[in-house]
N, C-alpha and C positions, 0 to 999 in steps of 0.2 A: 352404653356408649357416655361418651366423655361429655360431663355438663360444662360448658363456658360459661366464662363470669357471667354474673346478673349484668343486668344494666343500668339498673340502680338501686341501691341498698341505704337506706335513714335508722339510724337510730334517735330516738328522740328521749329526753327525761324531762317527766313531768314538773312544772315548775310548785304543786302543791306537796305531794307526796311524794315526789323522787323514785319516782317507778320510773318504768322504762317499758317504751313502745317501738316496734319495728314496721320498718315497709320497705317490700324486696320486688322490683319489678325485674322479671326474669326475661321477659321480651317481650312486646310490641307488636301485634300485627293493625295496620291499618291506622296507627297510632294509639291500642285500646289493648288493656289487658284487664284480665279477670280472675278473681281469686279471695275467700271468705278472709273474716277479720276472727281470730281465735282470743280468749283471756285465759291465761293459765296460769297457777305460778310457778315460777322460773322456767317460762320462754324464753326461749334464746334467739339470736337474729342468726345464729346458722339454723335451727330448724324452722324456723319462717322462710330462709333463701331453700331449702330443699322443698318444702311446701310450695313453694312459687313454681320451681322446677317441674314437680307434678304437675299444676297449674296448664303449666305449657304442654304438656305429653298432654294430658286431658281432651286439651281445647285441638290439639293435632287430630288424637284419637276418632274423636267424631266428625271430623269435616270428611262434609259430602255437597261435591261439585252442583247438585242438582239441590239442594236445598235453600232456602231464604238463611237462615241461621249462617252467618260470617264468622267463620273462627277468628277466635281471639288471642291474646299474648296471658301466659302466668305472669300473676302477681299472687303477694300475700302480703297480711298483717298481724301483727302479733302485739300481744301486752301481755307483760308478765305480771299478776293480781288475777287471785283467787276470785271469778265472778259475785261469791256469795258476800265477799267483802262490803263493808259497810259505804265505803269510798268506790265502789267499783264504776258505778255508775257515772259519777262526777267525771271519774278518769277517764270513761270512756267519752264523753263527750268532746272532753279536752283533746283527747285526740284526735276524735273525726275533725274540732275544729283545724288542727296545726296540721294534717293531712289535708286540709278542703282541694290546694289547689289543686293536687294528685286525682282527687275524688271529682272535681269539676271537669279535668281534661281528659286523665288517663287511665284511670284503677277504677274501676268498679269491685263493689266486693256487696255481701254478705252475713251469715250467719254462720259462724261454724263453732269448735268447742268452746262451750261456757255461755255462748252468748246467742239469743235465740233473734230471728229476723223481726219480732218485732220491736226488741228491745234496739234493733240497731237502726230502725227506722224511727224511733221515738227518738234516740240522742241523734240522728242524721240530723233532723228536723231543729233539734235546739242548737245543731250547731251550724245551720242556716245553708243546708242541703237541702236542696229541691230532692233528693231520692239519693239510695247508695249508688246506684246504676246511672247517674247520671250520663258519665261521660258516653256511654254509648249511645244514647238518644241521637247524636249527629250522624249513625252510621243506619238508621230507620228511614221507610220510605212516606211513613205514615207514623211522626210520633205519639201524637191523640192517639191515634186507634190501638196502635200498642202499647201502652201504658194502660188503657183501658181493659184490653185483653187480658194482662197480665194480671191487672188489680181485681178483675172478675175471678181469674184462676188462684189466687189468692184470696177469694171468699169461699172457694166450696170446699165442703167438709163431705169426710166419708167415714160414718160410723166415730162421728165424733173426733176425727183426725182432721189436721185443715191436708189436702191433699199438696200443698207446699211440702207440709215434713213428711206425707208419703213416696214421692216421687224417688225420694235418693234410695230408699227401703227397697222400691218395686227394683232398683236397678238390682240392686244386691244379692235379692232374692234369684231374681231370671239366671245370676251368674251361679250362685248354688244348684240351682235347677238344671242348667245346661251342662252342667259339668255331671250332674247325677245320671243327666239321658246321657250323655257320652260314654261314663261307663257301665250305661246298662243297671244301673243302681234305682229301685222303686223307690218313689215320696215316704212311701207307709213301710214302718219301720225306722228309717232313715232318723236318728239322733241329730240333734244341735244344742250349741251352748254358744250363748252370745253375750259378752263384754260390755256393758253399756246398753241404758235403757232410753236411752234421748231419743231424738227424732231418727238417728241414721237407726241405733240399734232397734228401738221399740217397730219403727216400722219395716223392719227386716224382720221380724221376731213374726208380728203380723202375717205378713205374705206367707213365710214359709210355715207357718201353722194353719194359715187356712190352705195350701197347697198340700197339706197332709204330714208332712213331717212334724215332729216330737220334739219339741222344745223341751228339754232337761236339766239345763241351769240356764242362768240369767245372772249376773251381777252389777251389780252398783256401788256408791261411794261407801255402802254401809256394810257389802260383803256378798256374798252369794246367795243366790236364793235356787232351792236345787226340788228335783223329785223325778225320783228314774220313770216311773209312770206316766211323768208331761204335765207341766205346768199349767194353767190358764192364762193363757195369755193376754186376752181380752180384761180378766180381772187386773191383772198388773199393770198393763197400758192405763186402766183408770184409776187407777190408783197413784201414780206419776204426779211429784210434783214438777215445778219447772225447770227442776235440775235432772230431773229424768230419774230421782228417789222414789223408789218405793214404800208404801207406807204397809208398816210389816200386819197390820190389823186383817189385810186380806189373805193371809194366808191361809189354807187349807191343812187340814191334820197330816198330811201327806207329805207335806210341803218342809223343805228343809233349809236351817240358816248356816251357811259355812264359811267359812273365811269368804276374804276378797279375791284371793289366788286359786281355788279352788275349781273356777270353771275352766283354767286350764286344762285338768287332769280329768274332767270329767268322763263318763264311759258314751262319748257323742264319734259319731262319723266328722262331724262338720262343727268346726270352731269360728267363728265369729268376732273378731275381734272388735269393736265399734265405739274405743272409749278414746282412750290418751293413745299418742307415740309413744314408739318404743317399748309398747308392753311386754312382747317376747323378746327374750336375753336367752346368750349360751345356756345359765342354769337352767332360768326355769322351761325350756324349749323342751327339757328332759322328761318331763311329767307328760308331754304331748300325748297323747293316745289319739287324737283322730285322723281321717286321712287327707283332707282337706282344712286349711286354713283358708280364709274368705275373708280379707281385709277390707272394713267398711269402713276404719278408720285409716286415716293418712299415717303413713309410715311407723304401722304397729309393731312389726317382725325386722329387729336389727338386720343388716345384710349377713354378720357373723351365726347368727341362730338360723337364717334362713339357708344359707351351707350345710348345717347340721341336721335339718327339717328334712332339707331334696335329699341325704346322701341314705338316709334311712327312710325313702318311700314318701313322705310328707307331701303334698302340693300346695304351694301357697298362690291361691291368684292374688294377683297384688293389686293397688289399690289404687293404681293410674286409668286401672279398665272397669275395675268392681265398682268401688262408688262414685264413679262418674256420672250415673245421671241425674245428680242433684241439677248441677251445672248445667248440665246441656238439655233437660227440661223446663230451665228461666231464659234460655235463647229459643230454646224450638217455640216456646210459647210468644216474648218478646217479635220475634221474628215473623210469627204465621204461619210457622210449620204443622201447628198442632193450636184448637183451640182451647178455651179457658173449660174442659170437659172430663172429667176424671176417667171413663172409659177411656175417650180416644188418647188422653195422657196414658195411663198404662199399658196401652196395645202398642203404642209407639215407643214407648220407654222399651218395653220384652222385646218387640223387633230387632231395635236398635242394638239393645244390651246383648241379648243370643249371637246374633251376629259377628258381635264385635270381641265374646267371648270365644267361640267356637273359631275366629280367622285367628285369635290368639294362640290355642292351645292346637289347631293345627301348626301352625306355623312353628309353634316348640315342637311337634312330634317330628315333622322334617327336619328339620335342624336339629334335634336330640340337643334342644335348652330347655331353661327353665321358662315357665309362662313370663315372668320379669323380663326375662331377657328376649323373650318373642315379642313383647307387650313394644321394647327398647327398641328391637328392629320396625315395627309395623312404624313406630315414631318416625325413625329414621327416615323412612322412606316417605313419608305423607310432609315432611319440613319443606321438603324443596317445591314441591307442587306447591302447596302453599306460599313460598315464599315465589313462584314463578308466577302465580296468579295475581297476587296482591301487589306488588313489587318490592315490599318493604316488609322487613322481619327481625328488626332491630329497635 
C-alpha cells in the first residue's frame, strides 16, 4: 500500500552537542499517536518516518471493536547518538523537554532501540513530564485506576525479568510457533538464531527455548555466540548488561565466539533479527539458510533483499505483525482489557498474535502474495473502519 505523507515531521538540533533528533507523527486517532523513541548513531528522519508508518499499521492491526483498547495513530521519535555516549542522557532529557508540547498533547512514547523504559521514565520526569504516555490519559474512563494497573504490571517479574520486557518477545515467539504449526514442523529439533539479546531478542529466545526449540546462535555488539547443540539461554540472559551485551565469562566449553554477522548463516530453520534496522541486505542475504525470517526488530530486512529471499523460498514474517505485542500489551493493560498479571498477559498476547499471524498467512496464501503484502492488505481493510467509527484519522 502507498503511504501518504505523515501528518507532522520535525528535526531538532541540540544546542549543546549539535546532535539531531526527530519526531514523525504519521497519523492521529482521536488526537493521539503511539510510538517509541530510539537512540542510535546514524538515526535519520527517513528511518523515523518509516517506523512511524509501521506504528500506524500495528495499531490498526490490533483494532478490536469489542475491546476497551482504543486504537491510536502511529508516531516515532529518534535521536542520532550512541546510547553509550557519556552525553547521551543529557541529550535525551533536552530532546524530551523540546518535545514536551507534543508529549503532553498527542504523542505517547516509550523504550525502543538503545533506550530502556526506566531510562525514558527518568528522563521524562527530569524534563517535567508526568509520564511518557500522558497524552492518552484523556481517553481513559478512570485515569487513576488505569495508571495504577499499568504501574502494577510494570512491577511484575517472571524469573528475574520484568513483564514489560517479556511481552513483546512472547508475541514474537508465538508468531514463530504459529508458522511452525502451520507447516507441521515440530518444535523439538527446530533451530533458531537471534540477532540481539536486548529486551525483544532476549525475551524471544527465552520463550522459544522454553517451547522446546534449540537456540543455536545469538549475536550482540561483541559478536556471535554459537553452539550447534544449543545455548544455555537463561545463563546468557542473566549475564547481560543494560544494553544486551553478554559477559563472555559465562560461556561453556562447547560455546564458540564467531564474527558479528555469523548469525545470518547459522544452520537454523528460523532467524530472528531483533536488533537494528536494515540488518539484512542484498549482499548478506545470500548466506541465509533459514526457512523463516521473523522480524522482531523494526525494518530489519531491506525490501530488495526480501524480494530475493522470497524468490528462493524464504518466508519473511513482517515486523508490523510480529513485534506488535509490546505496544498492544501497554494499551490492553492501560485500558483494562487485561490485568497486571503475567499469566493473563501471556495468554492474551498468545491468542491475539496467533490469530493475527494465521489471518495474515491465510490472506497471503489466498492472494498468492507475501506475508508483508497480506499484512498491508489487512491494514487497508481496517483503516476505513477505524476512521468511520472514530470520525478523525488525520
